[in-house]
Structure formats: C-alpha cells, structure tokens
CHARMM-style PDB file with segment names, atoms N, HN, CA, C and O in Angstrom:
ATOM      1  N   MET     1      -0.285  51.448 -11.833  1.00  0.00      PROA
ATOM      2  CA  MET     1       0.976  51.630 -12.540  1.00  0.00      PROA
ATOM      3  C   MET     1       0.964  50.863 -13.861  1.00  0.00      PROA
ATOM      4  O   MET     1       1.333  51.390 -14.910  1.00  0.00      PROA
ATOM      5  N   LEU     2       0.533  49.614 -13.780  1.00  0.00      PROA
ATOM      6  HN  LEU     2       0.233  49.186 -12.927  1.00  0.00      PROA
ATOM      7  CA  LEU     2       0.521  48.809 -15.008  1.00  0.00      PROA
ATOM      8  C   LEU     2      -0.489  49.326 -16.021  1.00  0.00      PROA
ATOM      9  O   LEU     2      -0.270  49.209 -17.227  1.00  0.00      PROA
ATOM     10  N   SER     3      -1.582  49.892 -15.551  1.00  0.00      PROA
ATOM     11  HN  SER     3      -1.759  49.987 -14.571  1.00  0.00      PROA
ATOM     12  CA  SER     3      -2.567  50.409 -16.502  1.00  0.00      PROA
ATOM     13  C   SER     3      -1.973  51.545 -17.318  1.00  0.00      PROA
ATOM     14  O   SER     3      -2.211  51.643 -18.522  1.00  0.00      PROA
ATOM     15  N   GLY     4      -1.201  52.402 -16.664  1.00  0.00      PROA
ATOM     16  HN  GLY     4      -1.008  52.323 -15.687  1.00  0.00      PROA
ATOM     17  CA  GLY     4      -0.546  53.494 -17.387  1.00  0.00      PROA
ATOM     18  C   GLY     4       0.447  52.998 -18.412  1.00  0.00      PROA
ATOM     19  O   GLY     4       0.552  53.557 -19.503  1.00  0.00      PROA
ATOM     20  N   VAL     5       1.176  51.955 -18.069  1.00  0.00      PROA
ATOM     21  HN  VAL     5       1.091  51.501 -17.182  1.00  0.00      PROA
ATOM     22  CA  VAL     5       2.166  51.388 -19.001  1.00  0.00      PROA
ATOM     23  C   VAL     5       1.477  50.810 -20.222  1.00  0.00      PROA
ATOM     24  O   VAL     5       1.907  51.053 -21.350  1.00  0.00      PROA
ATOM     25  N   PHE     6       0.409  50.044 -20.013  1.00  0.00      PROA
ATOM     26  HN  PHE     6       0.059  49.846 -19.097  1.00  0.00      PROA
ATOM     27  CA  PHE     6      -0.269  49.418 -21.150  1.00  0.00      PROA
ATOM     28  C   PHE     6      -0.961  50.447 -22.036  1.00  0.00      PROA
ATOM     29  O   PHE     6      -0.911  50.334 -23.261  1.00  0.00      PROA
ATOM     30  N   ILE     7      -1.601  51.444 -21.444  1.00  0.00      PROA
ATOM     31  HN  ILE     7      -1.641  51.536 -20.449  1.00  0.00      PROA
ATOM     32  CA  ILE     7      -2.249  52.467 -22.258  1.00  0.00      PROA
ATOM     33  C   ILE     7      -1.202  53.307 -22.974  1.00  0.00      PROA
ATOM     34  O   ILE     7      -1.415  53.719 -24.114  1.00  0.00      PROA
ATOM     35  N   PHE     8      -0.052  53.572 -22.309  1.00  0.00      PROA
ATOM     36  HN  PHE     8       0.121  53.237 -21.383  1.00  0.00      PROA
ATOM     37  CA  PHE     8       1.045  54.287 -22.963  1.00  0.00      PROA
ATOM     38  C   PHE     8       1.557  53.505 -24.179  1.00  0.00      PROA
ATOM     39  O   PHE     8       1.823  54.100 -25.223  1.00  0.00      PROA
ATOM     40  N   LEU     9       1.697  52.195 -24.057  1.00  0.00      PROA
ATOM     41  HN  LEU     9       1.481  51.712 -23.209  1.00  0.00      PROA
ATOM     42  CA  LEU     9       2.148  51.382 -25.189  1.00  0.00      PROA
ATOM     43  C   LEU     9       1.155  51.443 -26.342  1.00  0.00      PROA
ATOM     44  O   LEU     9       1.551  51.472 -27.508  1.00  0.00      PROA
ATOM     45  N   THR    10      -0.127  51.461 -26.019  1.00  0.00      PROA
ATOM     46  HN  THR    10      -0.449  51.437 -25.073  1.00  0.00      PROA
ATOM     47  CA  THR    10      -1.148  51.572 -27.066  1.00  0.00      PROA
ATOM     48  C   THR    10      -1.021  52.901 -27.807  1.00  0.00      PROA
ATOM     49  O   THR    10      -1.026  52.938 -29.037  1.00  0.00      PROA
ATOM     50  N   VAL    11      -0.908  53.989 -27.049  1.00  0.00      PROA
ATOM     51  HN  VAL    11      -0.905  53.959 -26.050  1.00  0.00      PROA
ATOM     52  CA  VAL    11      -0.802  55.311 -27.662  1.00  0.00      PROA
ATOM     53  C   VAL    11       0.492  55.430 -28.464  1.00  0.00      PROA
ATOM     54  O   VAL    11       0.499  56.014 -29.548  1.00  0.00      PROA
ATOM     55  N   LEU    12       1.576  54.885 -27.942  1.00  0.00      PROA
ATOM     56  HN  LEU    12       1.571  54.411 -27.061  1.00  0.00      PROA
ATOM     57  CA  LEU    12       2.854  54.927 -28.645  1.00  0.00      PROA
ATOM     58  C   LEU    12       2.792  54.177 -29.976  1.00  0.00      PROA
ATOM     59  O   LEU    12       3.294  54.663 -30.990  1.00  0.00      PROA
ATOM     60  N   GLU    13       2.185  53.007 -29.971  1.00  0.00      PROA
ATOM     61  HN  GLU    13       1.777  52.612 -29.148  1.00  0.00      PROA
ATOM     62  CA  GLU    13       2.036  52.230 -31.201  1.00  0.00      PROA
ATOM     63  C   GLU    13       1.201  53.002 -32.229  1.00  0.00      PROA
ATOM     64  O   GLU    13       1.553  53.044 -33.407  1.00  0.00      PROA
ATOM     65  N   LEU    14       0.100  53.609 -31.786  1.00  0.00      PROA
ATOM     66  HN  LEU    14      -0.186  53.575 -30.829  1.00  0.00      PROA
ATOM     67  CA  LEU    14      -0.739  54.383 -32.708  1.00  0.00      PROA
ATOM     68  C   LEU    14      -0.022  55.628 -33.216  1.00  0.00      PROA
ATOM     69  O   LEU    14      -0.192  56.011 -34.373  1.00  0.00      PROA
ATOM     70  N   PHE    15       0.780  56.263 -32.357  1.00  0.00      PROA
ATOM     71  HN  PHE    15       0.918  55.952 -31.417  1.00  0.00      PROA
ATOM     72  CA  PHE    15       1.540  57.444 -32.770  1.00  0.00      PROA
ATOM     73  C   PHE    15       2.568  57.087 -33.836  1.00  0.00      PROA
ATOM     74  O   PHE    15       2.686  57.786 -34.843  1.00  0.00      PROA
ATOM     75  N   PHE    16       3.311  56.005 -33.624  1.00  0.00      PROA
ATOM     76  HN  PHE    16       3.216  55.437 -32.807  1.00  0.00      PROA
ATOM     77  CA  PHE    16       4.314  55.606 -34.608  1.00  0.00      PROA
ATOM     78  C   PHE    16       3.667  55.212 -35.930  1.00  0.00      PROA
ATOM     79  O   PHE    16       4.241  55.452 -36.993  1.00  0.00      PROA
ATOM     80  N   PHE    17       2.481  54.611 -35.880  1.00  0.00      PROA
ATOM     81  HN  PHE    17       2.015  54.417 -35.017  1.00  0.00      PROA
ATOM     82  CA  PHE    17       1.781  54.252 -37.108  1.00  0.00      PROA
ATOM     83  C   PHE    17       1.351  55.510 -37.861  1.00  0.00      PROA
ATOM     84  O   PHE    17       1.494  55.581 -39.082  1.00  0.00      PROA
ATOM     85  N   GLN    18       0.823  56.505 -37.136  1.00  0.00      PROA
ATOM     86  HN  GLN    18       0.707  56.447 -36.145  1.00  0.00      PROA
ATOM     87  CA  GLN    18       0.407  57.757 -37.779  1.00  0.00      PROA
ATOM     88  C   GLN    18       1.600  58.519 -38.344  1.00  0.00      PROA
ATOM     89  O   GLN    18       1.491  59.152 -39.395  1.00  0.00      PROA
ATOM     90  N   ALA    19       2.739  58.463 -37.653  1.00  0.00      PROA
ATOM     91  HN  ALA    19       2.827  57.950 -36.799  1.00  0.00      PROA
ATOM     92  CA  ALA    19       3.924  59.192 -38.098  1.00  0.00      PROA
ATOM     93  C   ALA    19       4.608  58.511 -39.280  1.00  0.00      PROA
ATOM     94  O   ALA    19       5.474  59.105 -39.922  1.00  0.00      PROA
ATOM     95  N   GLY    20       4.229  57.287 -39.567  1.00  0.00      PROA
ATOM     96  HN  GLY    20       3.525  56.804 -39.046  1.00  0.00      PROA
ATOM     97  CA  GLY    20       4.821  56.568 -40.686  1.00  0.00      PROA
ATOM     98  C   GLY    20       6.097  55.833 -40.333  1.00  0.00      PROA
ATOM     99  O   GLY    20       6.811  55.363 -41.219  1.00  0.00      PROA
ATOM    100  N   ALA    21       6.394  55.727 -39.043  1.00  0.00      PROA
ATOM    101  HN  ALA    21       5.814  56.109 -38.323  1.00  0.00      PROA
ATOM    102  CA  ALA    21       7.621  55.043 -38.630  1.00  0.00      PROA
ATOM    103  C   ALA    21       7.500  53.526 -38.772  1.00  0.00      PROA
ATOM    104  O   ALA    21       8.505  52.831 -38.918  1.00  0.00      PROA
ATOM    105  N   ILE    22       6.286  53.025 -38.729  1.00  0.00      PROA
ATOM    106  HN  ILE    22       5.469  53.590 -38.611  1.00  0.00      PROA
ATOM    107  CA  ILE    22       6.066  51.587 -38.950  1.00  0.00      PROA
ATOM    108  C   ILE    22       5.097  51.425 -40.113  1.00  0.00      PROA
ATOM    109  O   ILE    22       4.201  52.242 -40.325  1.00  0.00      PROA
ATOM    110  N   ARG    23       5.301  50.366 -40.845  1.00  0.00      PROA
ATOM    111  HN  ARG    23       6.029  49.702 -40.673  1.00  0.00      PROA
ATOM    112  CA  ARG    23       4.501  50.159 -42.061  1.00  0.00      PROA
ATOM    113  C   ARG    23       3.133  49.558 -41.768  1.00  0.00      PROA
ATOM    114  O   ARG    23       2.130  49.996 -42.333  1.00  0.00      PROA
ATOM    115  N   SER    24       3.083  48.563 -40.894  1.00  0.00      PROA
ATOM    116  HN  SER    24       3.897  48.207 -40.436  1.00  0.00      PROA
ATOM    117  CA  SER    24       1.802  47.896 -40.651  1.00  0.00      PROA
ATOM    118  C   SER    24       1.461  47.972 -39.169  1.00  0.00      PROA
ATOM    119  O   SER    24       2.327  47.840 -38.304  1.00  0.00      PROA
ATOM    120  N   LEU    25       0.208  48.185 -38.906  1.00  0.00      PROA
ATOM    121  HN  LEU    25      -0.496  48.292 -39.608  1.00  0.00      PROA
ATOM    122  CA  LEU    25      -0.278  48.272 -37.541  1.00  0.00      PROA
ATOM    123  C   LEU    25      -0.589  46.867 -37.044  1.00  0.00      PROA
ATOM    124  O   LEU    25      -1.355  46.135 -37.671  1.00  0.00      PROA
ATOM    125  N   GLN    26      -0.005  46.500 -35.940  1.00  0.00      PROA
ATOM    126  HN  GLN    26       0.618  47.094 -35.431  1.00  0.00      PROA
ATOM    127  CA  GLN    26      -0.278  45.187 -35.353  1.00  0.00      PROA
ATOM    128  C   GLN    26      -1.520  45.328 -34.476  1.00  0.00      PROA
ATOM    129  O   GLN    26      -1.434  45.675 -33.298  1.00  0.00      PROA
ATOM    130  N   THR    27      -2.661  45.055 -35.071  1.00  0.00      PROA
ATOM    131  HN  THR    27      -2.731  44.773 -36.028  1.00  0.00      PROA
ATOM    132  CA  THR    27      -3.921  45.325 -34.383  1.00  0.00      PROA
ATOM    133  C   THR    27      -4.090  44.483 -33.132  1.00  0.00      PROA
ATOM    134  O   THR    27      -4.643  44.961 -32.142  1.00  0.00      PROA
ATOM    135  N   THR    28      -3.629  43.242 -33.153  1.00  0.00      PROA
ATOM    136  HN  THR    28      -3.180  42.853 -33.958  1.00  0.00      PROA
ATOM    137  CA  THR    28      -3.798  42.416 -31.956  1.00  0.00      PROA
ATOM    138  C   THR    28      -2.979  42.981 -30.799  1.00  0.00      PROA
ATOM    139  O   THR    28      -3.427  42.959 -29.652  1.00  0.00      PROA
ATOM    140  N   TYR    29      -1.778  43.489 -31.095  1.00  0.00      PROA
ATOM    141  HN  TYR    29      -1.414  43.506 -32.026  1.00  0.00      PROA
ATOM    142  CA  TYR    29      -0.937  44.093 -30.054  1.00  0.00      PROA
ATOM    143  C   TYR    29      -1.611  45.328 -29.478  1.00  0.00      PROA
ATOM    144  O   TYR    29      -1.642  45.513 -28.261  1.00  0.00      PROA
ATOM    145  N   VAL    30      -2.150  46.172 -30.346  1.00  0.00      PROA
ATOM    146  HN  VAL    30      -2.125  46.022 -31.334  1.00  0.00      PROA
ATOM    147  CA  VAL    30      -2.806  47.408 -29.901  1.00  0.00      PROA
ATOM    148  C   VAL    30      -4.042  47.085 -29.075  1.00  0.00      PROA
ATOM    149  O   VAL    30      -4.269  47.690 -28.027  1.00  0.00      PROA
ATOM    150  N   ILE    31      -4.830  46.148 -29.538  1.00  0.00      PROA
ATOM    151  HN  ILE    31      -4.647  45.657 -30.390  1.00  0.00      PROA
ATOM    152  CA  ILE    31      -6.051  45.790 -28.817  1.00  0.00      PROA
ATOM    153  C   ILE    31      -5.719  45.191 -27.459  1.00  0.00      PROA
ATOM    154  O   ILE    31      -6.329  45.561 -26.455  1.00  0.00      PROA
ATOM    155  N   TRP    32      -4.758  44.270 -27.413  1.00  0.00      PROA
ATOM    156  HN  TRP    32      -4.263  43.970 -28.229  1.00  0.00      PROA
ATOM    157  CA  TRP    32      -4.418  43.635 -26.137  1.00  0.00      PROA
ATOM    158  C   TRP    32      -3.805  44.601 -25.147  1.00  0.00      PROA
ATOM    159  O   TRP    32      -4.111  44.521 -23.957  1.00  0.00      PROA
ATOM    160  N   THR    33      -2.955  45.508 -25.587  1.00  0.00      PROA
ATOM    161  HN  THR    33      -2.707  45.573 -26.554  1.00  0.00      PROA
ATOM    162  CA  THR    33      -2.387  46.464 -24.638  1.00  0.00      PROA
ATOM    163  C   THR    33      -3.462  47.407 -24.114  1.00  0.00      PROA
ATOM    164  O   THR    33      -3.446  47.771 -22.938  1.00  0.00      PROA
ATOM    165  N   PHE    34      -4.392  47.804 -24.968  1.00  0.00      PROA
ATOM    166  HN  PHE    34      -4.405  47.508 -25.924  1.00  0.00      PROA
ATOM    167  CA  PHE    34      -5.470  48.676 -24.524  1.00  0.00      PROA
ATOM    168  C   PHE    34      -6.402  47.958 -23.551  1.00  0.00      PROA
ATOM    169  O   PHE    34      -6.779  48.516 -22.521  1.00  0.00      PROA
ATOM    170  N   VAL    35      -6.767  46.733 -23.876  1.00  0.00      PROA
ATOM    171  HN  VAL    35      -6.461  46.280 -24.713  1.00  0.00      PROA
ATOM    172  CA  VAL    35      -7.659  45.950 -22.998  1.00  0.00      PROA
ATOM    173  C   VAL    35      -6.987  45.681 -21.655  1.00  0.00      PROA
ATOM    174  O   VAL    35      -7.627  45.810 -20.611  1.00  0.00      PROA
ATOM    175  N   MET    36      -5.704  45.309 -21.667  1.00  0.00      PROA
ATOM    176  HN  MET    36      -5.185  45.205 -22.515  1.00  0.00      PROA
ATOM    177  CA  MET    36      -4.999  45.058 -20.420  1.00  0.00      PROA
ATOM    178  C   MET    36      -4.880  46.340 -19.595  1.00  0.00      PROA
ATOM    179  O   MET    36      -4.977  46.298 -18.368  1.00  0.00      PROA
ATOM    180  N   GLY    37      -4.671  47.466 -20.252  1.00  0.00      PROA
ATOM    181  HN  GLY    37      -4.592  47.500 -21.249  1.00  0.00      PROA
ATOM    182  CA  GLY    37      -4.633  48.741 -19.547  1.00  0.00      PROA
ATOM    183  C   GLY    37      -5.953  49.047 -18.864  1.00  0.00      PROA
ATOM    184  O   GLY    37      -5.975  49.490 -17.716  1.00  0.00      PROA
ATOM    185  N   LEU    38      -7.056  48.812 -19.568  1.00  0.00      PROA
ATOM    186  HN  LEU    38      -7.038  48.453 -20.501  1.00  0.00      PROA
ATOM    187  CA  LEU    38      -8.372  49.032 -18.966  1.00  0.00      PROA
ATOM    188  C   LEU    38      -8.641  48.076 -17.815  1.00  0.00      PROA
ATOM    189  O   LEU    38      -9.211  48.470 -16.797  1.00  0.00      PROA
ATOM    190  N   ILE    39      -8.235  46.821 -17.970  1.00  0.00      PROA
ATOM    191  HN  ILE    39      -7.772  46.500 -18.797  1.00  0.00      PROA
ATOM    192  CA  ILE    39      -8.444  45.833 -16.903  1.00  0.00      PROA
ATOM    193  C   ILE    39      -7.675  46.228 -15.648  1.00  0.00      PROA
ATOM    194  O   ILE    39      -8.224  46.194 -14.546  1.00  0.00      PROA
ATOM    195  N   PHE    40      -6.407  46.602 -15.811  1.00  0.00      PROA
ATOM    196  HN  PHE    40      -5.962  46.629 -16.706  1.00  0.00      PROA
ATOM    197  CA  PHE    40      -5.622  46.995 -14.646  1.00  0.00      PROA
ATOM    198  C   PHE    40      -6.154  48.288 -14.025  1.00  0.00      PROA
ATOM    199  O   PHE    40      -6.120  48.447 -12.805  1.00  0.00      PROA
ATOM    200  N   PHE    41      -6.643  49.210 -14.855  1.00  0.00      PROA
ATOM    201  HN  PHE    41      -6.670  49.080 -15.846  1.00  0.00      PROA
ATOM    202  CA  PHE    41      -7.201  50.446 -14.332  1.00  0.00      PROA
ATOM    203  C   PHE    41      -8.460  50.170 -13.516  1.00  0.00      PROA
ATOM    204  O   PHE    41      -8.619  50.708 -12.420  1.00  0.00      PROA
ATOM    205  N   MET    42      -9.346  49.344 -14.040  1.00  0.00      PROA
ATOM    206  HN  MET    42      -9.217  48.907 -14.930  1.00  0.00      PROA
ATOM    207  CA  MET    42     -10.569  49.015 -13.322  1.00  0.00      PROA
ATOM    208  C   MET    42     -10.273  48.229 -12.045  1.00  0.00      PROA
ATOM    209  O   MET    42     -10.957  48.400 -11.036  1.00  0.00      PROA
ATOM    210  N   THR    43      -9.255  47.370 -12.088  1.00  0.00      PROA
ATOM    211  HN  THR    43      -8.699  47.231 -12.908  1.00  0.00      PROA
ATOM    212  CA  THR    43      -8.871  46.622 -10.896  1.00  0.00      PROA
ATOM    213  C   THR    43      -8.360  47.559  -9.809  1.00  0.00      PROA
ATOM    214  O   THR    43      -8.716  47.414  -8.640  1.00  0.00      PROA
ATOM    215  N   SER    44      -7.528  48.515 -10.196  1.00  0.00      PROA
ATOM    216  HN  SER    44      -7.239  48.632 -11.146  1.00  0.00      PROA
ATOM    217  CA  SER    44      -7.006  49.456  -9.200  1.00  0.00      PROA
ATOM    218  C   SER    44      -8.128  50.316  -8.626  1.00  0.00      PROA
ATOM    219  O   SER    44      -8.126  50.601  -7.429  1.00  0.00      PROA
ATOM    220  N   LEU    45      -9.080  50.733  -9.447  1.00  0.00      PROA
ATOM    221  HN  LEU    45      -9.082  50.501 -10.420  1.00  0.00      PROA
ATOM    222  CA  LEU    45     -10.214  51.494  -8.931  1.00  0.00      PROA
ATOM    223  C   LEU    45     -11.061  50.664  -7.984  1.00  0.00      PROA
ATOM    224  O   LEU    45     -11.550  51.180  -6.979  1.00  0.00      PROA
ATOM    225  N   SER    46     -11.242  49.392  -8.287  1.00  0.00      PROA
ATOM    226  HN  SER    46     -10.845  48.973  -9.104  1.00  0.00      PROA
ATOM    227  CA  SER    46     -12.010  48.514  -7.417  1.00  0.00      PROA
ATOM    228  C   SER    46     -11.315  48.321  -6.075  1.00  0.00      PROA
ATOM    229  O   SER    46     -11.974  48.273  -5.037  1.00  0.00      PROA
ATOM    230  N   ILE    47      -9.993  48.209  -6.089  1.00  0.00      PROA
ATOM    231  HN  ILE    47      -9.457  48.248  -6.932  1.00  0.00      PROA
ATOM    232  CA  ILE    47      -9.240  48.055  -4.840  1.00  0.00      PROA
ATOM    233  C   ILE    47      -9.373  49.307  -3.990  1.00  0.00      PROA
ATOM    234  O   ILE    47      -9.591  49.215  -2.782  1.00  0.00      PROA
ATOM    235  N   VAL    48      -9.245  50.471  -4.606  1.00  0.00      PROA
ATOM    236  HN  VAL    48      -9.068  50.545  -5.588  1.00  0.00      PROA
ATOM    237  CA  VAL    48      -9.390  51.725  -3.854  1.00  0.00      PROA
ATOM    238  C   VAL    48     -10.803  51.850  -3.297  1.00  0.00      PROA
ATOM    239  O   VAL    48     -10.981  52.260  -2.150  1.00  0.00      PROA
ATOM    240  N   LEU    49     -11.796  51.505  -4.087  1.00  0.00      PROA
ATOM    241  HN  LEU    49     -11.652  51.172  -5.018  1.00  0.00      PROA
ATOM    242  CA  LEU    49     -13.177  51.573  -3.630  1.00  0.00      PROA
ATOM    243  C   LEU    49     -13.415  50.613  -2.469  1.00  0.00      PROA
ATOM    244  O   LEU    49     -14.116  50.957  -1.518  1.00  0.00      PROA
ATOM    245  N   ALA    50     -12.842  49.420  -2.536  1.00  0.00      PROA
ATOM    246  HN  ALA    50     -12.272  49.141  -3.309  1.00  0.00      PROA
ATOM    247  CA  ALA    50     -12.987  48.454  -1.450  1.00  0.00      PROA
ATOM    248  C   ALA    50     -12.301  48.951  -0.181  1.00  0.00      PROA
ATOM    249  O   ALA    50     -12.832  48.781   0.917  1.00  0.00      PROA
ATOM    250  N   GLU    51     -11.136  49.558  -0.323  1.00  0.00      PROA
ATOM    251  HN  GLU    51     -10.705  49.696  -1.214  1.00  0.00      PROA
ATOM    252  CA  GLU    51     -10.440  50.092   0.846  1.00  0.00      PROA
ATOM    253  C   GLU    51     -11.237  51.213   1.499  1.00  0.00      PROA
ATOM    254  O   GLU    51     -11.349  51.266   2.723  1.00  0.00      PROA
ATOM    255  N   VAL    52     -11.781  52.097   0.699  1.00  0.00      PROA
ATOM    256  HN  VAL    52     -11.690  52.054  -0.295  1.00  0.00      PROA
ATOM    257  CA  VAL    52     -12.579  53.192   1.248  1.00  0.00      PROA
ATOM    258  C   VAL    52     -13.855  52.650   1.882  1.00  0.00      PROA
ATOM    259  O   VAL    52     -14.264  53.106   2.950  1.00  0.00      PROA
ATOM    260  N   GLY    53     -14.474  51.693   1.235  1.00  0.00      PROA
ATOM    261  HN  GLY    53     -14.142  51.322   0.368  1.00  0.00      PROA
ATOM    262  CA  GLY    53     -15.702  51.098   1.768  1.00  0.00      PROA
ATOM    263  C   GLY    53     -15.468  50.351   3.064  1.00  0.00      PROA
ATOM    264  O   GLY    53     -16.332  50.360   3.941  1.00  0.00      PROA
ATOM    265  N   LEU    54     -14.328  49.709   3.207  1.00  0.00      PROA
ATOM    266  HN  LEU    54     -13.626  49.702   2.495  1.00  0.00      PROA
ATOM    267  CA  LEU    54     -14.025  48.984   4.436  1.00  0.00      PROA
ATOM    268  C   LEU    54     -13.597  49.927   5.551  1.00  0.00      PROA
ATOM    269  O   LEU    54     -13.841  49.650   6.726  1.00  0.00      PROA
ATOM    270  N   CYS    55     -12.971  51.020   5.200  1.00  0.00      PROA
ATOM    271  HN  CYS    55     -12.772  51.245   4.246  1.00  0.00      PROA
ATOM    272  CA  CYS    55     -12.467  51.958   6.200  1.00  0.00      PROA
ATOM    273  C   CYS    55     -13.556  52.892   6.709  1.00  0.00      PROA
ATOM    274  O   CYS    55     -13.482  53.366   7.842  1.00  0.00      PROA
ATOM    275  N   LEU    56     -14.540  53.156   5.907  1.00  0.00      PROA
ATOM    276  HN  LEU    56     -14.600  52.771   4.986  1.00  0.00      PROA
ATOM    277  CA  LEU    56     -15.546  54.152   6.247  1.00  0.00      PROA
ATOM    278  C   LEU    56     -16.279  53.864   7.556  1.00  0.00      PROA
ATOM    279  O   LEU    56     -16.407  54.777   8.371  1.00  0.00      PROA
ATOM    280  N   PRO    57     -16.769  52.642   7.805  1.00  0.00      PROA
ATOM    281  CA  PRO    57     -17.447  52.407   9.092  1.00  0.00      PROA
ATOM    282  C   PRO    57     -16.514  52.612  10.281  1.00  0.00      PROA
ATOM    283  O   PRO    57     -16.953  53.116  11.315  1.00  0.00      PROA
ATOM    284  N   PHE    58     -15.250  52.240  10.165  1.00  0.00      PROA
ATOM    285  HN  PHE    58     -14.894  51.831   9.325  1.00  0.00      PROA
ATOM    286  CA  PHE    58     -14.307  52.397  11.261  1.00  0.00      PROA
ATOM    287  C   PHE    58     -13.976  53.864  11.495  1.00  0.00      PROA
ATOM    288  O   PHE    58     -13.749  54.265  12.637  1.00  0.00      PROA
ATOM    289  N   CYS    59     -13.946  54.654  10.464  1.00  0.00      PROA
ATOM    290  HN  CYS    59     -14.131  54.327   9.536  1.00  0.00      PROA
ATOM    291  CA  CYS    59     -13.680  56.090  10.604  1.00  0.00      PROA
ATOM    292  C   CYS    59     -14.812  56.761  11.373  1.00  0.00      PROA
ATOM    293  O   CYS    59     -14.563  57.638  12.200  1.00  0.00      PROA
ATOM    294  N   TRP    60     -16.054  56.357  11.108  1.00  0.00      PROA
ATOM    295  HN  TRP    60     -16.257  55.645  10.436  1.00  0.00      PROA
ATOM    296  CA  TRP    60     -17.183  56.947  11.820  1.00  0.00      PROA
ATOM    297  C   TRP    60     -17.154  56.558  13.291  1.00  0.00      PROA
ATOM    298  O   TRP    60     -17.519  57.357  14.153  1.00  0.00      PROA
ATOM    299  N   LEU    61     -16.723  55.337  13.581  1.00  0.00      PROA
ATOM    300  HN  LEU    61     -16.427  54.688  12.880  1.00  0.00      PROA
ATOM    301  CA  LEU    61     -16.641  54.903  14.981  1.00  0.00      PROA
ATOM    302  C   LEU    61     -15.573  55.703  15.738  1.00  0.00      PROA
ATOM    303  O   LEU    61     -15.778  56.085  16.891  1.00  0.00      PROA
ATOM    304  N   GLU    62     -14.449  55.948  15.091  1.00  0.00      PROA
ATOM    305  HN  GLU    62     -14.283  55.637  14.155  1.00  0.00      PROA
ATOM    306  CA  GLU    62     -13.374  56.705  15.737  1.00  0.00      PROA
ATOM    307  C   GLU    62     -13.752  58.161  15.932  1.00  0.00      PROA
ATOM    308  O   GLU    62     -13.401  58.759  16.949  1.00  0.00      PROA
ATOM    309  N   CYS    63     -14.456  58.735  14.984  1.00  0.00      PROA
ATOM    310  HN  CYS    63     -14.741  58.250  14.158  1.00  0.00      PROA
ATOM    311  CA  CYS    63     -14.830  60.143  15.078  1.00  0.00      PROA
ATOM    312  C   CYS    63     -15.901  60.366  16.142  1.00  0.00      PROA
ATOM    313  O   CYS    63     -15.949  61.442  16.738  1.00  0.00      PROA
ATOM    314  N   SER    64     -16.745  59.398  16.391  1.00  0.00      PROA
ATOM    315  HN  SER    64     -16.706  58.524  15.906  1.00  0.00      PROA
ATOM    316  CA  SER    64     -17.848  59.577  17.345  1.00  0.00      PROA
ATOM    317  C   SER    64     -17.391  59.454  18.792  1.00  0.00      PROA
ATOM    318  O   SER    64     -18.128  59.834  19.702  1.00  0.00      PROA
ATOM    319  N   GLN    65     -16.201  58.936  19.021  1.00  0.00      PROA
ATOM    320  HN  GLN    65     -15.602  58.627  18.282  1.00  0.00      PROA
ATOM    321  CA  GLN    65     -15.720  58.762  20.401  1.00  0.00      PROA
ATOM    322  C   GLN    65     -15.059  59.960  20.939  1.00  0.00      PROA
ATOM    323  OT1 GLN    65     -14.608  59.954  22.084  1.00  0.00      PROA
TER     324      GLN     65
END
C-alpha cells in the first residue's frame, strides 16, 4: 500500500512540473518518494515470497495425506 502511495506522489510531482503548475522541481522530494516506493515494494514482495516459501512444504505434507 505504501509503495503505491510513494510512487503515486512521485508521478504526481513530475506531472505537475510538466504541466507547468509548479515552477521548480524539488528533486530531493521526487528522489526520496521514488526510492521509498521501491523499498516498500521490494519489502512487500519479500514478505509474500517468504510466506509462500514457508507455506510450500506444509502444503505438500497436507496434500500427500
């Protein structure tokens, strides 16, 4: 969820800059929101991968019985 919010903020900032609604691009803000979005995205993928990896041996045991 947080990864989507941070990447959305990055895209929104870049869109407003391209549209001319803001005069100067705050590069540190754009970089940090993008980096935080990637970090949260990779963290969520790692959690899902860990859950699947931990569940997989137990699923095979249940199916074989």
